[in-house]
C-alpha positions in Angstrom: 17.0 -4.9 32.8 18.5 -3.7 36.0 16.7 -3.4 39.4 17.3 0.3 39.4 15.9 0.7 35.9 13.4 -2.1 35.0 12.8 -0.6 31.6 14.9 -1.1 28.5 15.7 2.3 26.9 17.2 1.4 23.7 15.5 3.7 21.2 18.1 6.5 21.5 15.2 9.0 21.3 12.5 9.7 23.9 9.7 9.1 21.4 11.3 5.8 20.3 11.4 4.6 24.0 8.0 5.6 24.5 6.8 3.7 21.4 8.7 0.6 22.7 6.5 0.4 25.9 4.9 -2.7 24.4 7.0 -5.9 24.6 6.8 -8.3 21.6 4.6 -5.8 19.8 4.0 -7.9 16.7 3.0 -11.0 18.4 -0.6 -11.7 19.3 0.4 -14.4 21.8 3.4 -12.8 23.5 2.5 -9.1 23.3 2.6 -7.3 26.7 1.4 -3.9 27.5 3.6 -2.0 29.9 1.0 0.8 30.8 -1.5 -1.3 32.6 -2.4 1.8 34.7 -1.8 5.4 35.2 0.8 4.7 37.9 2.7 2.6 35.4 2.8 5.5 32.9 4.1 7.8 35.7 6.6 5.3 36.8 8.0 4.9 33.2 8.1 8.7 32.9 10.3 8.9 36.0 12.8 6.5 34.5 12.7 8.3 31.1 13.3 11.6 33.1 10.2 13.2 31.8 9.1 13.6 35.4 10.8 14.1 38.6 9.9 12.4 41.9 8.1 15.4 43.3 6.0 15.8 40.1 5.2 12.1 40.1 4.1 12.1 43.6 1.7 15.1 43.1 0.3 13.3 39.9 -0.4 10.0 41.8 -2.1 11.8 44.5 -4.3 13.6 42.1 -5.0 10.4 40.1 -6.3 8.8 43.3 -8.7 11.8 43.6 -9.7 11.7 40.1 -9.4 8.1 38.8 -11.7 8.7 35.8 -9.6 11.6 34.6 -6.4 9.5 35.1 -7.8 6.7 33.1 -8.6 9.2 30.3 -5.1 10.4 30.2 -3.8 6.8 30.1 -6.0 6.0 27.2 -4.9 9.2 25.4 -1.2 8.3 26.1 -1.7 4.9 24.6 -3.5 6.3 21.5 -0.7 8.8 21.0 1.9 6.1 21.2 0.1 3.9 18.7 -0.2 6.8 16.3 3.5 7.6 16.7 4.3 3.9 16.2 2.5 3.6 13.0 3.9 6.9 11.5 7.6 5.9 12.4 7.1 2.3 11.3 6.1 3.6 8.0 9.3 5.7 7.8 11.4 2.6 8.8 9.7 0.7 6.0 10.2 3.7 3.5 6.4 4.0 2.9 3.9 6.8 3.3 2.0 7.0 6.6 -1.8 6.7 6.7 -3.6 10.0 6.2 -5.8 9.2 9.2 -2.6 8.9 11.4 -1.2 12.2 10.2 -4.5 13.8 10.8 -4.7 12.5 14.4 -1.0 13.4 14.9 -1.9 16.9 13.9 -4.8 17.0 16.4 -2.2 16.3 19.0 -0.1 19.1 17.7 -3.1 21.5 18.0 -3.9 20.4 21.5 -0.5 20.3 23.1 0.9 23.5 21.3 -1.6 25.7 22.9 0.3 25.3 26.0 3.6 26.1 24.5 5.1 29.5 25.6 8.4 31.4 25.1 9.8 32.0 28.7 12.7 34.2 29.7 14.8 32.8 32.5 18.6 32.9 33.4 19.1 35.5 30.8 17.9 33.3 27.9 14.7 32.5 26.1 13.3 29.0 26.1 10.1 27.3 24.9 8.3 25.3 27.6 4.9 23.8 27.9 3.0 25.7 30.4 1.5 23.0 32.6 0.6 23.2 36.2 2.5 20.8 38.4 -0.4 18.4 38.9 -1.9 18.4 35.4 -2.5 14.6 34.8 -1.4 14.8 31.3 1.7 17.0 31.8 4.1 14.3 30.7 2.6 13.8 27.2 3.7 17.2 25.5 7.5 16.6 26.0 7.2 13.1 24.7 5.2 14.3 21.8 7.7 17.1 21.1 10.4 14.5 20.8 8.4 12.9 17.9 7.8 16.2 16.3 11.5 17.1 16.5 12.5 13.7 14.9 9.9 14.0 12.2 10.9 17.4 11.0 14.7 16.6 11.0 14.6 15.5 7.4 18.4 14.6 7.2 18.0 12.0 10.1 14.8 10.1 9.3 16.7 7.3 7.4 18.2 6.4 10.8 14.7 5.4 12.1 14.8 1.6 12.0 12.8 -1.3 13.2 14.3 -4.2 15.0 14.9 -7.2 12.7 14.1 -9.6 15.5 10.8 -11.2 14.9 8.3 -10.5 16.5 9.9 -7.8 18.5 8.6 -4.8 16.5 10.6 -2.2 18.5 11.8 0.9 16.8 15.0 2.8 17.3 17.1 5.6 16.1 20.4 4.3 14.7 23.3 6.3 16.0 26.0 3.9 14.8 28.6 5.6 12.6 27.9 3.4 9.6 24.2 3.1 10.2 24.4 -0.7 10.4 22.4 -1.4 13.6 19.9 -4.1 13.1 18.6 -4.9 16.6 16.9 -3.2 19.4 19.6 -4.8 21.6 22.5 -7.0 20.8 21.9 -8.6 24.3 18.3 -9.4 23.5 17.1 -9.8 19.8 20.7 -9.9 18.5 21.7 -12.8 20.7 18.6 -14.7 19.8 19.4 -14.2 16.1 22.9 -15.4 16.7 21.6 -18.5 18.6 19.3 -19.3 15.8 22.0 -19.0 13.2 24.2 -21.2 15.2 21.5 -23.8 15.7 20.8 -24.0 12.0 24.5 -24.3 11.2 24.9 -27.1 13.7 21.8 -28.9 12.5 
């Protein structure tokens, strides 16, 4: 992780990187939550280019004024992330997602898409979420849209994989030409696996 970007963005899709905001996801002892507060959620969104600096500043100011509302948004963001994780993990494992997760996912669809509008600008039509600049949950719909786009792209779902490094648990979209990617990062889990193989061989 660099000083300018302290977050590992290895998922190749916004929704994958969002899901990966838990370190050592499948370890009860080592698991670490990145979103320990609303400010951490906003900071991550800056690095993920979901928010710009001006938007982030406005959100943090409002969060100070309405801490309970900001806490609710944080809780909602974590819930959304975990629903997305379970659904995409089931895809990586070639199993069916739980019905309760799909139901909750569709509740997010109903909630967020009420704000989706067709806008005409610069001689073209685009679809944008119509959120005011200081809506505390304004970062969630674009992240959720990334998950929807990936889910409905039927030809690409086989590229959704889970890192083979135990107990990493991170998900990623495999963009390699021969679809042979196995690790969240060769510099991280890949190197650890290589070291373990070397140790066993030497032993």
